N, C-alpha and C positions, 0 to 999 in steps of 0.2 A: 366796499368795507364798513363794518358797523362795530360800534362801542358801545356798552352801558354805560351810566352815569360811574360805576367806580371805575377812576384811572391807574390804580394800584396795581400794578400785576401780583396774582399769587404765587408762594410757591412751587404747585403745584399744576400743570394742566394736562388734561386729555383731548386729542383731537378729534373730530367727528367728521371725515371727510365722504361726503354723501355726491354720489358720482349720478347726476341724474339722464333723465331724457334728454335735455336742452344746455343743463349748465352743470357745473362743479362744484359743489359749496363746498368749503374745509372753514371748521368755526373749531375754535379752543374753547375749551371751558374749561374754567379756574374748579380744582378741588374745592369742596369745603367753602365755595361762595359764588354770586351771581354774577362775577367776571365773565364775561365772555369776546372774544373778538373772529369775525367773520371775510372772510374772501372769497369771492364767486367770480367764476368764469365761463362765458356763455361759448358754446357751437349751435353749429347749425344740423336739422332736420333733410337730408336731402329725399330728393324723390327723381332718381334717376329714368323711372318707368311707372308709369301709369300702378299703383297697388304697392310701390315698393317703397320703403321707408326705413333708410340709410343712413349710419352717418362715420367718415372716417377715425378710424383706429389712432393715426398720428394726430391728427386734431386737437381728441380727446386726452393722449398721452401730457401733448403738451399744454392742455389747458388744470388737469391734476398736476401737474409740475409746478405751472405757475400760482395755481391758486395755495397750494402748499406753502412756496417760499413766501407767498404774498403774510399768507396767515402765521406762519414760523417768525417776520420779522417783527407780527406786532406782539409777541410773544418773548421778548428779548428780556434774559435775568430771570427766566420761569423754567421749570425743569419739564420736560413732555415724556409723561408715563408713559405714551402710547399713543401711535395712530389706528384709530380704530373704522374700517371700510363698510359703507353702506353702497348699492350701485342697483341700479336698475335691475328688472329681472327681466326673462325671455329672451336676450340677444343672444347672436351665434355669429362666430369668428370664424373662419379654417386658417390654421398659422401653416408655416411649411417646420421642417427639423430644425431650423434655425429659430424659430418661434416668430418670424418675417408673417405678417396679416399678407393671405392671398385673396382673403375675401373683405368687403366693406363690415361695418357692425349692422345686422342685418336685427332691426328694433323688434319689440314688441307690436309697432303701428303698423309695420310690416305683412302685407295680406298675400305675396305669391302663394303662397301655402294652401290656399283657400279650397283647392282639388283635392289634395291630400287629404284634408280634413273633412271632407263631404266625403269620401272614399269611406273614410274611417268607421264615420256615421252609418252610412248606408248599406256597407256589411258586417252593423253590429260589433267592431269591436271598438269602439269609442267607450261604451258603458264598462267594459272589464277593464279599458286601459285608466279612466279615470278613479276605478274605483281601488286600483292598487297604485298608481303614481299620485293620487292627488289632486293630479293637475286637471283641467276638462280639455278634450280635445277639442282645438281651434287652429288657426294659421297662426297665433304670436307663438307657439310653442316650438322650441328648439326639433321637437321630435317631428313635428311635421315639418318643419323648414329645412331639416334631413331627408326626411322622402321626398323636397323639390329639389335638393340639389342632387340626389343620387341619382333622380332620373332627367332633369333639364343642364346639367354641370357636371357628366360623369368625366372629363377629361381633366377639368379642375379639382374634383373631388380624389380623383388619383393622383395628385399632388400634395395634398393634405394631411401633413402628419398628427394633427392633433385638431378637434374641432371642440373651442372654447366660450362663454358666456363673456359679458363685458368684465366683472367681478372677477372672473379668472384672469382676464386678461389684466387690469388692474395690480392685481395682486401679483402677477409676474415682471409688471413694471416695477414694483416698489421692491418686493424682496428676489429677486432672480428663480424663484420657486412656481412652478406651472401646477396649481391646484385648484381645487373649488371647496366649498362647505356645506354642507347641510341646508341650510336654509335657500340660497340661489338652485341646488342641484334637485329639492324639489317641487321647483317650478320648472323642469325642463320638461316633465314629461315621461321621463327615462328612468327616472329616478323610485324603487320599489321602496313604500312606506315603511314596510314590516320589517326588511333587512337594512335599511338606509345604506342599499348600494346599488348599482345600475341595474337595473332589471333586464335581465339576459333578451328576453323577449322581444320588449320594445327598442334595445339595443339591434337586435336585427332585424327588425322594420325600419329604423334608421335608415339601414344601409352602411351600416359602420363595424368597427371592430371594437370591442370594449377597451383594449388600450389605446385607443384616439381618446379617448376623455380622461380627465384630469383625476389624480385621487379627491376622496370625499375626506373632508378634514371637519370634526364639529365646529361650530359656530366660534366659541372660545377659543380657538388656538392662534398661537403667539409665534408672528416669524420675526426674524430678525430685518431691520432696513438695510436694502445692499448698498454700497459701497457709491457706487454710482448713483442711484437713487440718491441719496444722503445728498450727493454734492449736488444737484437739480432742483431738490427739496429747501436745501437750507438745514435740514434737522440732521441731528448727530447721528452716524452710521452706527448701526445695529440696535436704533430704537426699535422697543419693540412693535409689530404691527399686530392689531389683529386681524385674525380674518374676516370679522363681524357677519352679516347678515345681508339679506335682500331688503329694500327697503320700504316694501311693504309691511312686515314684520315689523322690520326696526321701526315704522311709524307708531304701530301700537304702542310699543315701550316708551318710544319719546312722547307722546300723547298721555300716557300713564293710562292706555285705555288696556289694561289687564286684568281688572277684577269682573266676575261673572255679572251679566247685567249689563256692561260700561263696553260700548263699539268706540273705535277709531273710524274716523270719517275723513279723508285726505281728497283735498280737491287742486289739482294744476291743470295740465295741459288733460290729463286724464284724469279718472277719479278711482274710490277705492270704499268698500268697508269692511272692515274686518272688527271679528271677536276674536277672544285669547282661551285656547281650550289647552288641558295638560298633556292631552297624547293625540297620536292622528285620529281624525274623524271625519271621514267622508260623508256628508247628510242625502240622506234618500233623494230620487228626484234628480242629481246631476246637476243642480243649478249654482255649486257655491264650489271652491277650491279650500285645498288644504295645503297649508303651505307651514314650513319650520321657522321657529325663530332658536329654539336650540331644543336638543335633544327631550328634554322636558317641556316646554313650553310652545306651541303652533299656534296657527291663528287659521280661521277657518272667515270664509268671505266671499266677496265678488268687489272684480275689480269692471269699470266701465271707458270703454273706449274714446269716447264720445265727453271730455269735461269741458273745461274752459277753451277748449281749440273749438266747440262748436258759437262761442261769442265772438271770437276770432273771425269767425266763417260769415257770422251775421254782419259783423262791422266792414267786412270785403262786400258782401252781395248785396246790403241796404245800405251801405255808409254815406256814399255820395262823399266823401272825406278827398283832402288835396294830395293826399301822397297819391306815387307811382300807380298804386293796385287800386285807388280810389277808395282804401279802405279809412274809415276814423280810428281816430287814436284810442285807448282804453276808456281812459275817461270818457269821452264823448258818445261812444255804446255804451257805456251803463246811465248815463245822462239819457240818451234816447228809450232805454228800456226802464229808466222812472218815470218817464212823462206820460206813461199809461198803467191801467189800474191792476193788483192780483187777477189774473185771470183769464186776461189780455183780451175782455167784449167776447168769448169764446172760443179763440183761437188756440189750439194746440201746435206744438211741435214733438215730433216722434225723432229724436236727434241722432239717427244714426247713421254720420255720415262716413268715420271710419268704420272697419268691418267692428259689429260690436261683440262687446264681451257676454259678462254677466247683466241679467241671470239666461239670458237666450243663448248665450254662446254659438250664434248662428251669425256669421261674417256677411252671410247674403242679403239678408234685411235692410231695406233701403229706408231714409229718411223719408220724410213726408212731412207736411203740414196739416190740418185737418179742422175743417169748419171755418174755409176762409171767406169772407164776404168782403162785401164794396167798401164798409166802412173800416176796414181796418188797414191800418198805416206800417210806416217805415219801424217805427216805433212797436206796434203791437208783434211786427214778426221778430223783431231784435229781443223784446221781453219772452215771445213765446220757447226761445231758445232756449235761454236762461230756463224756463219755468220747466221745459223738458228733460235737462242736465237734473233738476234736481228732483221731478218725478222719478224718472231712470232711478235715481240712488236711494230712492224712498222703498223701489219695488227689492233692494237687495238687503236694506235691513228689514223688510217685512221676512223674509227667507229665513234672515239671523233671528227673529222672531220667534219663528217655529220651534226653533233649539232652545233658545232661553231668551224670558222676557225682556226686553231691551226695557232699560230705565234712563239709560244717559247715554249721550254723545257728545267724543270726543274731538271737536274740528280742528285739522290745520291745512295749513294752504297756500298757496299764494292768491288765490280768488280772495279767501274772508280777509284781505285786505279793504275788500267793497262790502262798505254796510248794506248794501242791497245783495249782494249775494248771500250775505249769511243772514239775513232776514226771512228770502226763500228761502235757503234750505232749511232754517229752524222751524219758518211756518207748515212745509210740506213734511217735514218728516213728523211734526205734532208730541214731539217727546223734548224732555229739557235737551239742548246742547248749550257746551261750555265751550269757547272759544278759546285753543293753545295759540301761545306767541308765536309770531315768523320765525325765531332763530330755533323754534323746538322743533320735533317730528323724528325726521328719518336723522337728521346729524345727530340731533342728541340722544336718538336710541342706539346709534353706533357707538358713541363714546360713552353711555350708561355701558353698553356689552363690554366695553373696553376696559370699563374702571372696573366691572366682574369679572371680566378673564383674569385680572390680575392678582382677585382676593381682596381689593376694597371695598366689594358693596357683596357678604355674605349671599345676601338672597338680591336675584335679579331686578325685582320690583321697588328696591328700595335704592337703588342705582340714580334714577334722573334726580331726587331729592337732593343728592350728596355733590349733582353739578348743580345747583341752584333753582330747579324749579319746582314749581309751588305745586301743591298737594292738589289733586285732581277735585273738581268739582267744590271748589273751598270759594269761589263768587257765586253770583249771581247769573242763572242762565241766560243767554239771549232771548231779550222782550220778542214776544210775540205776540201780533194782533189777532186776537179771536175772530175778527170778521174775516181776514186775512186766511186764516188757516179754514173756515168754514168755507170759502171759497177755493180751497184748493182741494179739499175731501170730494167738494161737486165735480170738479175739474176729472180729477181722478174717475171717480162713479160716470162720470161723463164720455170718457174715450169705448169703453167696448160697444155701447149704441153711436157712436160715430163713426168706429171702422165697418159697425155691420149695415149702414146708411148705405155703404157702398155696393152693397149687392148689388144693386138693382144696375150701377153703372157696370159692374164685370159681366151680365147679363146681355146686356145691352152689344159690346163686345164679343162676345163669346161666338 
């Protein structure tokens, strides 16, 4: 739980409920003030089999209500105008007719459907699906996950009445209504961007019936908090629940990356870079997604599967720590990375440990270290992991730059608590980078959307400021060492020759 310097409770608050990959965060924002209170509850990402990344819906449900109750207890005396919901994208849960989960939450990181995605690409259907739905064909999408279930678990599928996402499940817990919203639906690979409804061809390809999917509501829709949810959360029954949007688009709103030329970059377990556009736009080349924030505000961009999870892997693999798995603490890993110079003396990592997404959208490309020499130490391997993530994110920024020149980057996420992460990202991007406070991001975006839905912020872009967010780009950008920036430009330029140098090795084993 966190608090700001002001202890006086405001008269009115909006709660942003952000249900993420490994934790749920409930943040209460004072209307017209900088007051806020936060409660966080964590839960594990499970790997029952190789390639599977799942979570227990019951564990998530308990975390949601625990975080809301803890947040509500800190808001005594204030009127809760709304709870507005953000949730991680691309998850899938099968429910029976009584809304009981028959499957775990199959998360975005689960790549069991890589064969189905490969088949769609091989048959040429991937391009048309991407153009019509805005979601690149990849194992992350519910479309390919449903194809997998249809083929691998037909008996289970016969028992499933509803196929829903994480957001839909959370809304059912809170309101008793089984619905989804435009933003989360736009990330499924099943929604037609032009009609804003489920696409018959994609639904048929998934092997399900249209009535197995929830109705799609506008992201500003309000539903009453159900009596049972009120009892578990400590909030008044009937409190308006804004159905909200997906965490990625809400991250742009919360970090105030909504203007042309400004992009939002978030970095946690995974990472993403997004730019706001006024209407659906699928960029040529098939390297970027297009997802909704509202019906008149959309984001284009790319997510990378391999964010700070790569550094945690490096801490286990090269750590020599005292934990059961030999992993170093986060701070020890960062200290090890800081012990070597920018550019790692020629060592480069391609950080494809999990099935990679943007801009390749190829789950089969493996990670690798390039340029390994005898002089490289543990610190070099750890820092190269960090720099590899930053370089991957820079390729997404480059794709967005082709649509609208990128003049400024608003960054948010847990990784940026580290000055080293912040410095490396800023130096690699080579553009003005502005750091957004930790409490902002998707939770603030959710609360801002909720305030807009209530009519308290006629212009969506004005809503964050009404919840105490500072104006974007008001502070100085992150300082960048010109020497480091030059090193990273050279590292990028060196990657193609490094890759081509292995051609002779390939011939040796042919």
